[in-house]
N, CA, C and O atoms as a CHARMM CRD file, in Angstrom:
* protein
*
  240
    1    1 UNK  N      9.45800 -19.89700 -37.66100 PROA 1      0.00000
    2    1 UNK  CA     8.31700 -20.67800 -37.22500 PROA 1      0.00000
    3    1 UNK  C      7.38600 -20.89200 -38.42200 PROA 1      0.00000
    4    1 UNK  O      7.16700 -19.98100 -39.22000 PROA 1      0.00000
    5    2 UNK  N      6.85400 -22.08200 -38.53200 PROA 2      0.00000
    6    2 UNK  CA     5.98100 -22.43100 -39.65200 PROA 2      0.00000
    7    2 UNK  C      4.61900 -21.75700 -39.50200 PROA 2      0.00000
    8    2 UNK  O      4.11500 -21.56200 -38.39600 PROA 2      0.00000
    9    3 UNK  N      4.03900 -21.40900 -40.65500 PROA 3      0.00000
   10    3 UNK  CA     2.69100 -20.83700 -40.63100 PROA 3      0.00000
   11    3 UNK  C      1.68300 -21.93000 -40.34600 PROA 3      0.00000
   12    3 UNK  O      1.86500 -23.07900 -40.74900 PROA 3      0.00000
   13    4 UNK  N      0.63700 -21.57100 -39.66000 PROA 4      0.00000
   14    4 UNK  CA    -0.44400 -22.53200 -39.43300 PROA 4      0.00000
   15    4 UNK  C     -1.62200 -22.13500 -40.31000 PROA 4      0.00000
   16    4 UNK  O     -1.84200 -20.95400 -40.58300 PROA 4      0.00000
   17    5 UNK  N     -2.35900 -23.11600 -40.73700 PROA 5      0.00000
   18    5 UNK  CA    -3.48000 -22.89300 -41.62500 PROA 5      0.00000
   19    5 UNK  C     -4.78400 -23.15900 -40.88200 PROA 5      0.00000
   20    5 UNK  O     -4.93800 -24.18600 -40.22000 PROA 5      0.00000
   21    6 UNK  N     -5.71900 -22.22200 -41.00100 PROA 6      0.00000
   22    6 UNK  CA    -7.02300 -22.37600 -40.36500 PROA 6      0.00000
   23    6 UNK  C     -8.06500 -22.88000 -41.35900 PROA 6      0.00000
   24    6 UNK  O     -8.89700 -23.72000 -41.01600 PROA 6      0.00000
   25    7 UNK  N     -8.02300 -22.36700 -42.59700 PROA 7      0.00000
   26    7 UNK  CA    -9.01100 -22.74500 -43.61800 PROA 7      0.00000
   27    7 UNK  C     -8.52700 -23.86200 -44.51900 PROA 7      0.00000
   28    7 UNK  O     -9.31100 -24.73000 -44.90200 PROA 7      0.00000
   29    8 UNK  N     -7.25700 -23.85500 -44.86000 PROA 8      0.00000
   30    8 UNK  CA    -6.69300 -24.78600 -45.83700 PROA 8      0.00000
   31    8 UNK  C     -6.15500 -26.02200 -45.10300 PROA 8      0.00000
   32    8 UNK  O     -4.94700 -26.18600 -44.93100 PROA 8      0.00000
   33    9 UNK  N     -7.07900 -26.88100 -44.67800 PROA 9      0.00000
   34    9 UNK  CA    -6.71600 -28.10000 -43.95900 PROA 9      0.00000
   35    9 UNK  C     -7.08300 -29.31700 -44.80700 PROA 9      0.00000
   36    9 UNK  O     -7.88300 -29.21300 -45.73700 PROA 9      0.00000
   37   10 UNK  N     -6.50400 -30.45400 -44.48700 PROA 10     0.00000
   38   10 UNK  CA    -6.78400 -31.66800 -45.25600 PROA 10     0.00000
   39   10 UNK  C     -8.26700 -32.03700 -45.24700 PROA 10     0.00000
   40   10 UNK  O     -8.81200 -32.36100 -46.30300 PROA 10     0.00000
   41   11 UNK  N     -8.94400 -32.00000 -44.08700 PROA 11     0.00000
   42   11 UNK  CA   -10.38500 -32.31500 -44.11400 PROA 11     0.00000
   43   11 UNK  C    -11.19500 -31.32200 -44.95000 PROA 11     0.00000
   44   11 UNK  O    -12.14900 -31.71000 -45.62400 PROA 11     0.00000
   45   12 UNK  N    -10.81600 -30.04700 -44.90900 PROA 12     0.00000
   46   12 UNK  CA   -11.52900 -29.03100 -45.68800 PROA 12     0.00000
   47   12 UNK  C    -11.32900 -29.26100 -47.17900 PROA 12     0.00000
   48   12 UNK  O    -12.25900 -29.08200 -47.96500 PROA 12     0.00000
   49   13 UNK  N    -10.11800 -29.65800 -47.57400 PROA 13     0.00000
   50   13 UNK  CA    -9.84100 -29.92300 -48.98500 PROA 13     0.00000
   51   13 UNK  C    -10.60600 -31.15100 -49.45800 PROA 13     0.00000
   52   13 UNK  O    -11.13900 -31.15900 -50.56800 PROA 13     0.00000
   53   14 UNK  N    -10.66700 -32.18700 -48.62800 PROA 14     0.00000
   54   14 UNK  CA   -11.41700 -33.39600 -48.99300 PROA 14     0.00000
   55   14 UNK  C    -12.90100 -33.10700 -49.16500 PROA 14     0.00000
   56   14 UNK  O    -13.55700 -33.73900 -49.99300 PROA 14     0.00000
   57   15 UNK  N    -13.43900 -32.17200 -48.40600 PROA 15     0.00000
   58   15 UNK  CA   -14.87400 -31.87300 -48.43100 PROA 15     0.00000
   59   15 UNK  C    -15.26100 -30.80100 -49.44200 PROA 15     0.00000
   60   15 UNK  O    -16.41900 -30.38700 -49.48100 PROA 15     0.00000
   61   16 UNK  N    -14.31900 -30.34400 -50.26100 PROA 16     0.00000
   62   16 UNK  CA   -14.63100 -29.32700 -51.26500 PROA 16     0.00000
   63   16 UNK  C    -15.63800 -29.86600 -52.28000 PROA 16     0.00000
   64   16 UNK  O    -15.55000 -31.01400 -52.71600 PROA 16     0.00000
   65   17 UNK  N    -16.57600 -29.02900 -52.64000 PROA 17     0.00000
   66   17 UNK  CA   -17.53400 -29.38100 -53.68500 PROA 17     0.00000
   67   17 UNK  C    -16.95300 -28.98100 -55.03400 PROA 17     0.00000
   68   17 UNK  O    -16.05200 -28.14500 -55.10400 PROA 17     0.00000
   69   18 UNK  N    -17.46300 -29.57200 -56.09300 PROA 18     0.00000
   70   18 UNK  CA   -16.97900 -29.27600 -57.43700 PROA 18     0.00000
   71   18 UNK  C    -17.15200 -27.79200 -57.73700 PROA 18     0.00000
   72   18 UNK  O    -18.21900 -27.22000 -57.51400 PROA 18     0.00000
   73   19 UNK  N    -16.08100 -27.17600 -58.24800 PROA 19     0.00000
   74   19 UNK  CA   -16.10400 -25.76100 -58.59900 PROA 19     0.00000
   75   19 UNK  C    -15.76800 -24.82400 -57.45000 PROA 19     0.00000
   76   19 UNK  O    -15.65600 -23.61800 -57.67000 PROA 19     0.00000
   77   20 UNK  N    -15.60500 -25.32800 -56.24200 PROA 20     0.00000
   78   20 UNK  CA   -15.28600 -24.48400 -55.08400 PROA 20     0.00000
   79   20 UNK  C    -13.78400 -24.45000 -54.87000 PROA 20     0.00000
   80   20 UNK  O    -13.06100 -25.33900 -55.31900 PROA 20     0.00000
   81   21 UNK  N    -13.31900 -23.41100 -54.17600 PROA 21     0.00000
   82   21 UNK  CA   -11.89600 -23.26600 -53.89100 PROA 21     0.00000
   83   21 UNK  C    -11.69600 -22.72100 -52.49400 PROA 21     0.00000
   84   21 UNK  O    -12.56400 -22.04800 -51.93900 PROA 21     0.00000
   85   22 UNK  N    -10.53000 -23.02400 -51.93400 PROA 22     0.00000
   86   22 UNK  CA   -10.09900 -22.49400 -50.64300 PROA 22     0.00000
   87   22 UNK  C     -8.75000 -21.83000 -50.88300 PROA 22     0.00000
   88   22 UNK  O     -7.87100 -22.42100 -51.51000 PROA 22     0.00000
   89   23 UNK  N     -8.57900 -20.61100 -50.39100 PROA 23     0.00000
   90   23 UNK  CA    -7.30900 -19.89200 -50.54200 PROA 23     0.00000
   91   23 UNK  C     -6.85000 -19.38300 -49.19000 PROA 23     0.00000
   92   23 UNK  O     -7.63900 -18.85300 -48.40800 PROA 23     0.00000
   93   24 UNK  N     -5.55900 -19.55200 -48.92600 PROA 24     0.00000
   94   24 UNK  CA    -4.98000 -19.05800 -47.68300 PROA 24     0.00000
   95   24 UNK  C     -3.47700 -18.91500 -47.85900 PROA 24     0.00000
   96   24 UNK  O     -2.83000 -19.82700 -48.37400 PROA 24     0.00000
   97   25 UNK  N     -2.90600 -17.78100 -47.43900 PROA 25     0.00000
   98   25 UNK  CA    -1.47100 -17.49000 -47.52300 PROA 25     0.00000
   99   25 UNK  C     -0.94100 -17.63400 -48.95300 PROA 25     0.00000
  100   25 UNK  O      0.20900 -18.03200 -49.13900 PROA 25     0.00000
  101   26 UNK  N     -1.74600 -17.32400 -49.95200 PROA 26     0.00000
  102   26 UNK  CA    -1.29100 -17.39600 -51.33600 PROA 26     0.00000
  103   26 UNK  C     -1.37700 -18.77000 -51.96400 PROA 26     0.00000
  104   26 UNK  O     -1.00500 -18.93700 -53.12500 PROA 26     0.00000
  105   27 UNK  N     -1.85900 -19.76100 -51.22500 PROA 27     0.00000
  106   27 UNK  CA    -2.01800 -21.12000 -51.74700 PROA 27     0.00000
  107   27 UNK  C     -3.50400 -21.34800 -51.99200 PROA 27     0.00000
  108   27 UNK  O     -4.34000 -21.01500 -51.15200 PROA 27     0.00000
  109   28 UNK  N     -3.82500 -21.92400 -53.16100 PROA 28     0.00000
  110   28 UNK  CA    -5.22300 -22.15400 -53.53300 PROA 28     0.00000
  111   28 UNK  C     -5.41000 -23.63500 -53.84200 PROA 28     0.00000
  112   28 UNK  O     -4.62200 -24.22600 -54.58100 PROA 28     0.00000
  113   29 UNK  N     -6.46000 -24.23100 -53.27100 PROA 29     0.00000
  114   29 UNK  CA    -6.86300 -25.59500 -53.59600 PROA 29     0.00000
  115   29 UNK  C     -8.25300 -25.50000 -54.20500 PROA 29     0.00000
  116   29 UNK  O     -9.16200 -24.93100 -53.60100 PROA 29     0.00000
  117   30 UNK  N     -8.41900 -26.05700 -55.40200 PROA 30     0.00000
  118   30 UNK  CA    -9.69200 -25.95100 -56.12000 PROA 30     0.00000
  119   30 UNK  C    -10.12300 -27.33700 -56.60200 PROA 30     0.00000
  120   30 UNK  O     -9.31300 -28.09300 -57.13900 PROA 30     0.00000
  121   31 UNK  N    -11.40900 -27.66600 -56.40700 PROA 31     0.00000
  122   31 UNK  CA   -11.96300 -28.93300 -56.89300 PROA 31     0.00000
  123   31 UNK  C    -12.43900 -28.72100 -58.32400 PROA 31     0.00000
  124   31 UNK  O    -13.29100 -27.86900 -58.57500 PROA 31     0.00000
  125   32 UNK  N    -11.88900 -29.49600 -59.26800 PROA 32     0.00000
  126   32 UNK  CA   -12.24500 -29.35300 -60.67600 PROA 32     0.00000
  127   32 UNK  C    -13.51700 -30.13600 -60.99400 PROA 32     0.00000
  128   32 UNK  O    -14.01100 -30.89700 -60.16200 PROA 32     0.00000
  129   33 UNK  N    -14.03700 -29.94500 -62.19700 PROA 33     0.00000
  130   33 UNK  CA   -15.25800 -30.64200 -62.59800 PROA 33     0.00000
  131   33 UNK  C    -15.04700 -32.14400 -62.70600 PROA 33     0.00000
  132   33 UNK  O    -16.01000 -32.90700 -62.62700 PROA 33     0.00000
  133   34 UNK  N    -13.80100 -32.58500 -62.88500 PROA 34     0.00000
  134   34 UNK  CA   -13.49300 -34.01500 -62.93900 PROA 34     0.00000
  135   34 UNK  C    -13.37900 -34.62000 -61.54500 PROA 34     0.00000
  136   34 UNK  O    -13.26200 -35.83800 -61.40400 PROA 34     0.00000
  137   35 UNK  N    -13.41200 -33.77500 -60.51200 PROA 35     0.00000
  138   35 UNK  CA   -13.30600 -34.25000 -59.13800 PROA 35     0.00000
  139   35 UNK  C    -11.89400 -34.19900 -58.58400 PROA 35     0.00000
  140   35 UNK  O    -11.68100 -34.52700 -57.41700 PROA 35     0.00000
  141   36 UNK  N    -10.91500 -33.79200 -59.40300 PROA 36     0.00000
  142   36 UNK  CA    -9.53300 -33.66700 -58.94600 PROA 36     0.00000
  143   36 UNK  C     -9.37800 -32.38300 -58.12700 PROA 36     0.00000
  144   36 UNK  O    -10.22100 -31.48800 -58.18800 PROA 36     0.00000
  145   37 UNK  N     -8.28600 -32.31000 -57.35800 PROA 37     0.00000
  146   37 UNK  CA    -7.94500 -31.08900 -56.63200 PROA 37     0.00000
  147   37 UNK  C     -6.72900 -30.48100 -57.30800 PROA 37     0.00000
  148   37 UNK  O     -5.71100 -31.15100 -57.48000 PROA 37     0.00000
  149   38 UNK  N     -6.83100 -29.20300 -57.69500 PROA 38     0.00000
  150   38 UNK  CA    -5.73100 -28.48600 -58.34000 PROA 38     0.00000
  151   38 UNK  C     -5.15000 -27.51100 -57.33200 PROA 38     0.00000
  152   38 UNK  O     -5.88000 -26.73200 -56.71800 PROA 38     0.00000
  153   39 UNK  N     -3.81900 -27.55500 -57.16000 PROA 39     0.00000
  154   39 UNK  CA    -3.12200 -26.66900 -56.23800 PROA 39     0.00000
  155   39 UNK  C     -2.37400 -25.61400 -57.04100 PROA 39     0.00000
  156   39 UNK  O     -1.69300 -25.93300 -58.01500 PROA 39     0.00000
  157   40 UNK  N     -2.50400 -24.35300 -56.62900 PROA 40     0.00000
  158   40 UNK  CA    -1.78300 -23.26800 -57.28400 PROA 40     0.00000
  159   40 UNK  C     -1.31600 -22.27200 -56.23500 PROA 40     0.00000
  160   40 UNK  O     -1.79200 -22.26400 -55.10000 PROA 40     0.00000
  161   41 UNK  N     -0.35900 -21.42100 -56.65100 PROA 41     0.00000
  162   41 UNK  CA     0.15000 -20.38600 -55.75400 PROA 41     0.00000
  163   41 UNK  C      0.03300 -19.03200 -56.42800 PROA 41     0.00000
  164   41 UNK  O      0.07200 -18.93300 -57.65400 PROA 41     0.00000
  165   42 UNK  N     -0.11100 -17.99600 -55.62600 PROA 42     0.00000
  166   42 UNK  CA    -0.16700 -16.60600 -56.08200 PROA 42     0.00000
  167   42 UNK  C      0.75500 -15.81600 -55.15900 PROA 42     0.00000
  168   42 UNK  O      0.46100 -15.64800 -53.97500 PROA 42     0.00000
  169   43 UNK  N      1.87700 -15.32900 -55.70800 PROA 43     0.00000
  170   43 UNK  CA     2.84500 -14.60000 -54.89200 PROA 43     0.00000
  171   43 UNK  C      3.29100 -13.33400 -55.61100 PROA 43     0.00000
  172   43 UNK  O      3.07200 -13.18100 -56.81300 PROA 43     0.00000
  173   44 UNK  N      3.91700 -12.43200 -54.86700 PROA 44     0.00000
  174   44 UNK  CA     4.55800 -11.25700 -55.43700 PROA 44     0.00000
  175   44 UNK  C      6.06300 -11.50700 -55.44100 PROA 44     0.00000
  176   44 UNK  O      6.64400 -11.85900 -54.41400 PROA 44     0.00000
  177   45 UNK  N      6.69800 -11.32200 -56.61700 PROA 45     0.00000
  178   45 UNK  CA     8.15300 -11.45800 -56.72900 PROA 45     0.00000
  179   45 UNK  C      8.65800 -10.32600 -57.61500 PROA 45     0.00000
  180   45 UNK  O      8.21700 -10.18800 -58.75600 PROA 45     0.00000
  181   46 UNK  N      9.56400  -9.53000 -57.10600 PROA 46     0.00000
  182   46 UNK  CA    10.12300  -8.39300 -57.84100 PROA 46     0.00000
  183   46 UNK  C      9.04000  -7.46000 -58.36800 PROA 46     0.00000
  184   46 UNK  O      9.14700  -6.94400 -59.48000 PROA 46     0.00000
  185   47 UNK  N      8.01200  -7.24700 -57.58000 PROA 47     0.00000
  186   47 UNK  CA     6.94300  -6.33800 -57.96000 PROA 47     0.00000
  187   47 UNK  C      5.96000  -6.90400 -58.97100 PROA 47     0.00000
  188   47 UNK  O      5.08700  -6.17800 -59.44800 PROA 47     0.00000
  189   48 UNK  N      6.07800  -8.17400 -59.30600 PROA 48     0.00000
  190   48 UNK  CA     5.17600  -8.82100 -60.26600 PROA 48     0.00000
  191   48 UNK  C      4.34900  -9.88200 -59.54700 PROA 48     0.00000
  192   48 UNK  O      4.86800 -10.61200 -58.70300 PROA 48     0.00000
  193   49 UNK  N      3.08100  -9.96500 -59.87900 PROA 49     0.00000
  194   49 UNK  CA     2.21400 -11.00700 -59.33300 PROA 49     0.00000
  195   49 UNK  C      2.43700 -12.28000 -60.14400 PROA 49     0.00000
  196   49 UNK  O      2.31500 -12.26400 -61.36900 PROA 49     0.00000
  197   50 UNK  N      2.76200 -13.37500 -59.47300 PROA 50     0.00000
  198   50 UNK  CA     3.05200 -14.65500 -60.12600 PROA 50     0.00000
  199   50 UNK  C      1.95100 -15.64900 -59.77400 PROA 50     0.00000
  200   50 UNK  O      1.64900 -15.85500 -58.59900 PROA 50     0.00000
  201   51 UNK  N      1.34800 -16.26900 -60.79700 PROA 51     0.00000
  202   51 UNK  CA     0.33500 -17.30500 -60.62400 PROA 51     0.00000
  203   51 UNK  C      0.88500 -18.57700 -61.25200 PROA 51     0.00000
  204   51 UNK  O      1.24400 -18.57300 -62.43000 PROA 51     0.00000
  205   52 UNK  N      0.95800 -19.65600 -60.49600 PROA 52     0.00000
  206   52 UNK  CA     1.45800 -20.91700 -61.03400 PROA 52     0.00000
  207   52 UNK  C      0.62900 -22.07900 -60.50200 PROA 52     0.00000
  208   52 UNK  O      0.26600 -22.11200 -59.32600 PROA 52     0.00000
  209   53 UNK  N      0.33500 -23.03100 -61.38500 PROA 53     0.00000
  210   53 UNK  CA    -0.29400 -24.27700 -60.96700 PROA 53     0.00000
  211   53 UNK  C      0.83000 -25.20800 -60.54100 PROA 53     0.00000
  212   53 UNK  O      1.76400 -25.45300 -61.30500 PROA 53     0.00000
  213   54 UNK  N      0.74200 -25.72400 -59.32800 PROA 54     0.00000
  214   54 UNK  CA     1.78900 -26.56400 -58.76500 PROA 54     0.00000
  215   54 UNK  C      1.55600 -28.03400 -59.10800 PROA 54     0.00000
  216   54 UNK  O      2.48900 -28.75100 -59.47000 PROA 54     0.00000
  217   55 UNK  N      0.31000 -28.47300 -58.99100 PROA 55     0.00000
  218   55 UNK  CA     0.04300 -29.87000 -59.27500 PROA 55     0.00000
  219   55 UNK  C     -1.41200 -30.22400 -59.05900 PROA 55     0.00000
  220   55 UNK  O     -2.23100 -29.39500 -58.66100 PROA 55     0.00000
  221   56 UNK  N     -1.70700 -31.48300 -59.33400 PROA 56     0.00000
  222   56 UNK  CA    -3.06500 -31.99000 -59.16900 PROA 56     0.00000
  223   56 UNK  C     -3.02900 -33.25400 -58.34300 PROA 56     0.00000
  224   56 UNK  O     -2.03900 -33.98600 -58.34000 PROA 56     0.00000
  225   57 UNK  N     -4.12100 -33.50200 -57.64100 PROA 57     0.00000
  226   57 UNK  CA    -4.32000 -34.75400 -56.95300 PROA 57     0.00000
  227   57 UNK  C     -5.55600 -35.38200 -57.54600 PROA 57     0.00000
  228   57 UNK  O     -6.65200 -34.83100 -57.43600 PROA 57     0.00000
  229   58 UNK  N     -5.39000 -36.53700 -58.17600 PROA 58     0.00000
  230   58 UNK  CA    -6.52700 -37.22000 -58.79700 PROA 58     0.00000
  231   58 UNK  C     -7.45800 -37.73200 -57.71200 PROA 58     0.00000
  232   58 UNK  O     -7.02700 -38.09300 -56.61600 PROA 58     0.00000
  233   59 UNK  N     -8.74400 -37.75600 -58.03900 PROA 59     0.00000
  234   59 UNK  CA    -9.69900 -38.25900 -57.04400 PROA 59     0.00000
  235   59 UNK  C     -9.46000 -39.73600 -56.81300 PROA 59     0.00000
  236   59 UNK  O     -9.04700 -40.46700 -57.71300 PROA 59     0.00000
  237   60 UNK  N     -9.72400 -40.15200 -55.61300 PROA 60     0.00000
  238   60 UNK  CA    -9.45800 -41.55000 -55.23200 PROA 60     0.00000
  239   60 UNK  C    -10.55400 -42.48700 -55.67800 PROA 60     0.00000
  240   60 UNK  O    -10.47500 -43.69100 -55.43200 PROA 60     0.00000
């Protein structure tokens, strides 16, 4: 069954202020100073914490 998100929703991401971030289930959406949204993940794999930037969404 798919996980449901309470905090990390499309309307919440659109309403992020510059410099703010929302994190849920290891996924982070952050509004950059340029107004873009940066998506990253934080997971544990083989006992190591992994941080990776997945992509960006340019402001419209």
